C-alpha positions, -999 to +999 in steps of 0.1 A: -419-278+515-426-259+547-429-277+581-466-263+582-475-281+549-457-312+559-478-313+592-510-311+571-499-338+549-490-360+578-524-353+594-544-361+563-524-394+557-538-406+591-574-399+582-598-427+569-613-425+534-646-413+547-629-386+569-611-374+539-643-371+519-658-352+548-627-329+549-630-323+511-667-313+515-659-290+544-632-273+524-655-270+494-682-253+515-656-231+534-640-216+503-670-219+478-651-242+454-654-276+440-628-304+439-640-319+407-615-325+380-615-298+352-626-315+321-608-305+289-630-291+262-645-316+238-630-319+204-653-317+174-673-347+166-685-377+186-655-398+176-632-379+198-656-385+228-656-422+220-618-422+218-615-405+252-637-431+270-618-460+254-586-447+267-599-443+303-573-455+327-587-443+360-619-457+374-642-450+403-665-477+417-698-463+429-722-482+452-757-473+439-776-497+462-767-521+490-794-545+483-810-569+509-779-585+522-762-554+537-739-575+561-723-592+530-719-558+513-703-543+545-678-573+545-671-568+508-665-530+514-640-538+542-622-564+520-620-539+492-607-511+515-592-524+547-589-490+561-626-488+566-638-495+601-671-514+606-691-482+613-675-464+583-683-494+560-719-495+574-723-458+566-710-461+531-734-490+524-763-469+535-754-440+514-766-443+477-741-430+452-712-434+475-677-437+460-662-469+473-627-465+456-614-438+432-586-435+408-580-473+404-571-492+371-597-512+353-587-545+366-590-534+404-623-516+396-638-548+379-626-568+409-642-545+434-674-544+413-675-583+412-671-585+450-698-561+456-721-575+431-716-610+445-725-596+479-758-583+465-750-547+458-757-526+427-725-511+415-714-489+385-679-480+372-673-443+361 
């Protein structure tokens, strides 16, 4: 790997989750692309789609609404993702549809969902 690429990787590794999300959006706008994963073409029949959802191994926890007790939700967000600062967690809690964590296994996703739900937030797993 070239030194130039290594410097970029090192710089990105020092960013917070919120900063990385902003970086991705900026790159998408600059180059007119999207960072969404490419979905494989669906196989014939609904049974294939059902099998694919049963085999899902990577989950995203999405905060749909913070609820009335925002302080508890902010604390839960910081507990789930210790890299979040207070302001970043507050901003995340005020943004409907915000992805809290991505690419985690089902157990971690369920644990994060339980913590946020207990704090009064509305959460969904994708």
